[in-house]
C-alpha positions as CSV (number, residue, x, y, z in Angstrom):
1,M,9.0,19.3,4.4
2,P,5.9,21.5,4.6
3,E,3.0,20.6,7.0
4,R,0.9,19.2,4.2
5,G,3.7,16.9,3.0
6,Y,4.2,15.9,-0.6
7,Q,1.4,17.0,-2.9
8,I,-0.2,15.2,-5.8
9,K,-0.5,17.9,-8.4
10,D,-2.2,16.0,-11.2
11,Q,-4.9,14.0,-9.5
12,Q,-5.5,11.7,-12.5
13,A,-1.8,11.1,-13.5
14,I,-0.1,7.8,-12.8
15,H,2.0,7.9,-9.6
16,F,4.4,5.5,-7.8
17,I,3.4,5.6,-4.1
18,T,4.8,3.8,-1.1
19,F,3.1,3.4,2.3
20,A,5.1,2.2,5.3
21,V,3.8,0.9,8.6
22,V,5.0,3.1,11.6
23,Q,8.3,1.9,12.9
24,W,8.5,-0.4,9.9
25,I,6.7,-3.2,11.9
26,D,6.4,-6.4,9.9
27,V,2.6,-6.6,10.0
28,F,2.1,-8.2,6.6
29,T,4.0,-11.4,7.4
30,R,0.5,-12.5,8.4
31,K,-1.8,-13.4,5.5
32,E,-5.0,-12.0,7.2
33,Y,-3.5,-8.5,7.5
34,A,-2.2,-8.5,3.9
35,D,-5.6,-9.7,2.7
36,I,-7.1,-6.5,4.3
37,I,-4.9,-4.5,2.0
38,V,-6.0,-6.5,-1.0
39,D,-9.7,-6.1,0.0
40,G,-9.2,-2.3,0.4
41,L,-7.5,-2.0,-3.0
42,K,-10.4,-3.9,-4.6
43,F,-13.0,-1.8,-2.9
44,C,-11.3,1.4,-4.1
45,Q,-11.2,0.0,-7.6
46,G,-14.8,-0.8,-7.6
47,N,-16.2,2.3,-5.7
48,K,-13.7,5.1,-5.7
49,G,-12.2,5.3,-9.2
50,L,-8.8,3.8,-8.4
51,R,-6.8,2.3,-11.3
52,I,-4.1,-0.1,-10.2
53,H,-1.3,-0.5,-12.7
54,A,1.1,-2.4,-10.4
55,W,1.3,-3.3,-6.7
56,C,3.4,-5.2,-4.2
57,I,2.8,-5.8,-0.5
58,M,6.0,-6.3,1.5
59,S,6.3,-7.3,5.2
60,N,6.0,-3.7,6.4
61,H,5.2,-1.5,3.4
62,L,3.2,-1.3,0.2
63,H,4.2,-0.1,-3.3
64,L,1.6,1.0,-5.8
65,I,1.6,2.4,-9.3
66,I,-1.8,3.9,-9.5
67,S,-4.0,6.6,-11.0
68,A,-7.6,7.8,-10.5
69,T,-10.4,8.2,-13.0
70,D,-12.1,11.5,-13.4
71,P,-13.9,13.0,-11.3
72,F,-12.1,11.1,-8.4
73,K,-9.0,12.6,-6.8
74,L,-6.0,10.3,-6.1
75,S,-5.3,12.1,-2.8
76,D,-8.8,11.5,-1.6
77,I,-8.7,7.8,-2.6
78,L,-5.3,7.4,-0.7
79,R,-6.7,9.2,2.4
80,D,-9.8,6.9,2.5
81,F,-7.8,3.8,1.7
82,K,-5.3,4.5,4.5
83,K,-8.0,5.3,7.0
84,F,-10.0,2.1,6.1
85,T,-7.1,-0.3,6.1
86,S,-5.5,1.1,9.3
87,N,-8.8,0.8,11.2
88,R,-9.4,-2.8,9.9
89,I,-5.9,-3.9,10.6
90,I,-5.8,-2.5,14.1
91,K,-9.1,-4.2,14.9
92,A,-7.8,-7.5,13.3
93,I,-4.7,-7.3,15.5
94,A,-6.7,-6.5,18.6
95,D,-9.2,-9.4,18.0
96,N,-6.5,-11.9,17.1
97,K,-6.0,-14.2,20.1
98,Q,-3.2,-16.0,18.3
99,E,-1.2,-12.9,17.6
100,S,2.0,-13.2,19.6
101,R,3.0,-9.6,19.0
102,Q,-0.4,-8.1,19.7
103,R,0.3,-6.1,22.9
104,W,3.7,-4.8,21.5
105,M,2.2,-3.7,18.1
106,L,-0.8,-2.0,19.6
107,W,1.4,-0.2,22.1
108,I,3.6,1.1,19.2
109,F,0.5,2.2,17.2
110,K,-0.9,3.9,20.3
111,K,2.3,5.8,21.0
112,A,2.5,6.9,17.4
113,G,-1.1,8.1,17.5
114,D,-0.4,10.0,20.8
115,H,2.3,11.9,19.1
116,N,0.3,12.9,16.0
117,H,-2.4,15.5,16.2
118,R,-4.0,14.1,13.1
119,N,-5.0,10.8,14.8
120,K,-7.5,10.1,17.4
121,D,-6.1,6.9,18.9
122,Y,-3.8,4.8,16.9
123,Q,-1.5,5.5,13.9
124,F,-0.8,2.6,11.6
125,W,0.6,4.1,8.5
126,Q,3.5,6.6,8.4
127,Q,2.2,10.0,7.4
128,D,3.9,10.6,4.0
129,N,3.5,8.7,0.8
130,H,6.1,10.6,-1.2
131,P,4.2,10.3,-4.5
132,V,6.3,10.2,-7.7
133,E,4.5,11.1,-10.9
134,C,5.4,8.7,-13.6
135,S,5.5,11.4,-16.3
136,T,7.8,9.5,-18.7
137,N,8.1,5.9,-19.8
138,E,11.6,5.8,-18.3
139,I,10.3,6.7,-14.8
140,L,7.4,4.3,-15.1
141,D,9.6,1.4,-16.3
142,S,12.2,2.0,-13.5
143,R,9.5,2.2,-10.8
144,M,7.7,-0.9,-12.2
145,K,11.0,-2.8,-12.2
146,Y,11.8,-1.7,-8.7
147,L,8.3,-2.6,-7.4
148,H,8.3,-6.1,-8.9
149,E,11.9,-6.9,-8.0
150,N,11.3,-6.0,-4.3
151,P,10.4,-9.5,-3.1
152,L,13.3,-10.9,-5.1
153,R,15.8,-8.5,-3.5
154,A,14.4,-9.3,-0.1
155,G,15.1,-13.0,-0.7
156,I,11.4,-14.0,-0.4
157,V,11.2,-15.6,-3.9
158,R,13.4,-16.7,-6.7
159,N,11.2,-15.2,-9.4
160,E,9.2,-12.0,-9.2
161,S,6.1,-13.7,-10.5
162,D,6.2,-16.3,-7.7
163,F,5.2,-13.7,-5.1
164,I,1.4,-13.9,-4.5
165,Y,1.0,-10.3,-3.1
166,S,2.3,-8.6,-6.3
167,S,1.2,-7.8,-9.8
168,A,4.3,-9.4,-11.3
169,I,2.4,-12.6,-12.2
170,D,0.0,-10.5,-14.3
171,Y,3.0,-8.9,-16.2
172,Y,5.4,-11.8,-16.5
173,D,3.3,-14.9,-16.6
174,D,0.1,-13.5,-18.2
175,V,-1.9,-15.0,-15.4
176,K,-4.5,-13.1,-13.3
177,G,-3.2,-12.3,-9.9
178,L,-5.2,-11.3,-6.8
179,I,-6.1,-7.8,-8.1
180,K,-7.3,-6.7,-11.5
181,I,-4.6,-4.7,-13.2
182,D,-5.0,-1.7,-15.6
183,F,-2.0,-2.4,-17.8
184,V,0.1,0.6,-18.9
């Protein structure tokens, strides 16, 4: 893979994106950390031109089907989102006196940051996002199905729409979830 990683060619096109926590650490098993992701997505919607078509936060990764409104660039939004959420989550972990995994997680994030010249201190997210442009309805439908069925396959819920950190409730139950959805 080239130094710059996967590229988003069409900055306003709909893309399927996955972010994973370094070492696949199960950070989002704690509500307060998952809520930072929700807040970051809402901020990007309101201030950075992010359009969220579908989303799902799993224990150690995040799936999104997103696009950007012109003149915003999807790659810039993702960069800012990852920087903001990583800083907030690292701080939340460091400040959480009840976090039993605090020292261990911070140690792993620090080691990952030490080995990456792009980071100053800690690295929370893995570097690549591997964006997949949803250029056809077939691609979009398969990614949407994969994203919404993720909690079901993981055995977390019996029905996709029962998972609170997902847009499945918006699509399947016609109920508003945690994040405003731009339906496709």
